[in-house]
C-alpha atoms as one frame of an Amber mdcrd trajectory, in Angstrom:
protein
  84.175 171.022-126.875  85.098 167.624-125.481  85.851 165.003-128.141  86.067
 161.232-127.975  89.261 159.657-129.320  88.770 156.028-130.329  91.316 153.353
-131.224  89.826 149.858-131.328  88.258 149.261-127.920  90.107 152.170-126.328
  88.370 155.492-125.718  89.752 158.745-124.320  88.203 162.163-123.695  90.197
 165.258-124.567  89.676 168.961-125.236  91.041 170.759-128.323  94.665 171.681
-127.694  95.235 168.910-125.164  97.683 166.030-125.433  97.015 162.311-125.215
  99.851 160.074-124.050  99.493 156.298-124.300 101.650 153.287-125.141 100.458
 153.886-128.719 102.291 157.182-128.789 101.670 160.876-128.172  98.801 162.624
-129.913  98.263 166.386-130.043  94.596 167.324-130.424  94.416 170.347-132.781
  92.575 173.467-131.662  90.465 173.203-134.821  89.762 169.479-134.458  86.581
 168.280-136.170  84.395 165.247-135.620  85.068 162.503-138.134  88.769 163.264
-138.430  91.451 160.630-138.008  94.456 161.760-135.973  97.729 159.887-135.636
 100.136 159.582-132.736 103.833 160.183-133.287 104.103 156.410-133.761 101.546
 156.479-136.581  98.669 154.893-134.612  95.273 156.219-135.814  92.571 157.594
-133.512  89.075 158.426-134.765  87.564 161.673-133.494  83.915 161.265-132.504
  81.214 163.569-131.227  79.991 162.607-127.775  76.607 160.887-127.933  74.282
 159.815-125.121  75.812 156.338-124.618  79.286 157.927-124.529  78.155 160.221
-121.720  76.875 157.201-119.805  80.256 155.508-120.204  82.473 158.504-119.451
  80.646 160.731-116.959  82.299 161.035-113.552  80.104 158.856-111.369  78.764
 159.465-107.897  76.744 156.259-107.819  74.927 153.935-110.185  73.677 156.092
-113.094  70.310 155.601-114.755  70.590 153.066-117.558  70.035 154.250-121.148
  67.120 151.836-121.520  65.350 153.518-118.581  66.022 156.932-120.096  64.508
 155.685-123.350  61.335 154.519-121.616  60.962 157.851-119.823  61.317 159.770
-123.072  59.011 157.419-124.944  56.240 157.429-122.344  56.282 161.162-121.582
  57.113 162.533-125.016  59.706 164.968-123.668  60.721 167.317-126.480  62.650
 170.488-127.198  61.279 173.443-125.272  59.672 171.385-122.497  60.272 172.393
-118.886  61.325 169.434-116.753  61.639 169.253-112.971  63.976 166.432-111.976
  65.010 165.226-108.529  67.784 162.844-107.575  70.335 164.116-110.096  73.126
 161.719-109.125  75.591 161.393-111.988  73.214 163.367-114.213  72.700 160.925
-117.075  68.952 161.587-117.390  69.353 165.354-117.143  72.080 165.331-119.791
  70.012 163.265-122.211  67.031 165.587-121.768  69.172 168.694-122.108  70.658
 167.391-125.351  67.089 166.936-126.632  66.469 170.635-126.045  64.460 170.430
-122.810  64.990 173.011-120.066  65.805 170.994-116.940  65.856 172.035-113.287
  67.353 169.176-111.292  67.866 168.825-107.535  70.636 166.868-105.809  70.802
 166.702-102.011  74.548 166.094-101.756  76.474 169.305-102.597  79.543 167.331
-103.703  77.436 165.161-106.016  75.775 168.290-107.389  79.186 169.780-108.213
  80.202 166.621-110.062  76.915 166.730-111.993  77.598 170.327-113.022  80.945
 169.233-114.431  79.220 166.433-116.320  76.735 168.909-117.787  79.679 170.991
-119.022  81.134 167.892-120.687  77.754 167.154-122.288  77.537 170.789-123.484
  74.134 171.307-121.829  75.078 173.537-118.882  72.978 176.325-120.418  69.861
 174.118-120.380  70.354 172.046-117.223  70.264 173.909-113.909  71.783 171.636
-111.241  70.661 172.801-107.813  71.991 171.555-104.499  69.081 171.012-102.124
  66.043 168.980-101.156  63.278 169.232-103.725  60.657 168.245-101.126  61.378
 171.468 -99.224  60.765 173.433-102.425  57.522 171.751-103.431  56.007 171.784
 -99.945  56.803 175.491 -99.487  54.015 177.312-101.337  56.110 180.419-101.984
  59.062 178.415-103.314  56.791 176.229-105.445  55.158 179.294-106.963  58.605
 180.612-107.878  59.397 177.311-109.604  56.279 177.570-111.748  54.767 174.622
-113.592  56.483 171.955-115.640  55.649 169.771-118.617  57.277 166.699-117.069
  58.282 165.681-113.547  60.994 162.999-113.236  61.950 161.548-109.853  64.613
 159.127-108.626  64.442 159.751-104.882  63.355 157.946-101.736  60.872 160.707
-100.902  59.251 160.612-104.344  55.735 160.000-102.882  55.911 163.381-101.129
  56.663 165.104-104.427  54.065 163.041-106.302  51.432 164.320-103.868  52.167
 167.842-105.154  52.206 166.830-108.822  48.871 168.539-109.638  50.424 171.855
-108.553  53.752 171.222-110.299  52.514 169.960-113.666  50.699 171.764-116.457
  47.438 170.148-117.547  48.321 167.053-119.538  51.821 167.032-118.064  53.516
 163.745-117.230  55.080 162.186-114.158  57.839 159.552-114.332  59.264 157.926
-111.207  62.148 155.455-111.066  62.080 153.094-108.077  64.542 150.302-107.269
  62.119 148.473-104.939  58.536 147.221-105.261  57.548 148.617-101.846  58.628
 152.115-102.842  56.847 151.739-106.166  53.586 150.878-104.419  53.873 154.026
-102.283  54.390 156.082-105.442  51.329 154.555-107.118  49.168 155.179-104.053
  50.370 158.793-103.887  49.547 159.253-107.581  46.050 157.854-107.051  45.405
 160.083-104.052  46.640 163.083-106.048  44.023 162.371-108.707  46.454 161.648
-111.538  45.351 159.687-114.613  46.847 156.925-116.746  48.885 155.444-113.884
  50.999 152.475-114.935  54.151 150.764-113.681  56.666 148.864-115.775  59.498
 146.635-114.654  62.523 147.301-116.862  64.160 144.104-118.045  66.519 143.722
-120.945  68.535 140.697-122.082  71.387 140.472-124.554  71.316 137.802-127.223
  74.221 135.413-127.833  74.833 133.964-131.293  77.386 131.196-131.856  77.882
 127.993-133.841  75.657 125.999-131.490  72.666 128.299-131.759  71.067 131.490
-130.491  69.819 132.235-126.998  69.505 135.016-124.408  72.754 135.641-122.577
  73.086 134.172-119.104  75.547 136.910-118.118  74.577 140.092-116.314  71.393
 141.203-114.612  68.475 142.088-116.884  66.406 143.888-114.217  67.188 147.476
-113.240  64.066 148.752-111.497  60.491 149.988-111.834  59.172 153.002-113.716
  55.824 154.512-112.787  54.114 156.906-115.178  51.079 159.108-114.659  49.483
 162.202-116.160  47.770 165.270-114.780  44.205 165.458-116.148
């Protein structure tokens, strides 16, 4: 059980029985540590023990690239209704943020990552998130699985298909075979051109309720002069295309 140790704006991950050494002192994490406890270093500095939540995973996962933003995860969950017990086929695991969120919701996730090293990192992240029993990280190319009839039959059908890959249109073309009736498709695309290819593939596959959203989010600044959207940071992350098997 990985716990989050928090002191002000400092955060550290540790396992029960491990030691934390900082300029604030040495802290021994008890084997029977519980969330909500306050532990002190040998210098008397307090650290709050917190349970890892989704945003904490986003901040502390070992990264193999730019992870999916929590706001994009939220849109996927909201538009597909992913729930406990659902079977999800995911491709483009990367850091594994989406898979971890879905696993913590109780979904059974099979996720494909082409790079074996990235896949191994993702497996470690699933262990940290305590969802390794619900998220099966596979090293391989999902397009080879879904275009091979025997392999696809072995996979079975899924309630939701989530894709964050360059070859998403190829997988979308097989969505009617991969999804149960009424099942949802969600595709993340960083570029408009790729998004258009996904939409066209969804149309040709005969999917319903096809829509694409650009994900934009802005922080608000409040000070003595007034209130306005922040000019810092980039509000745009990408495009999400949703569709449903009739």
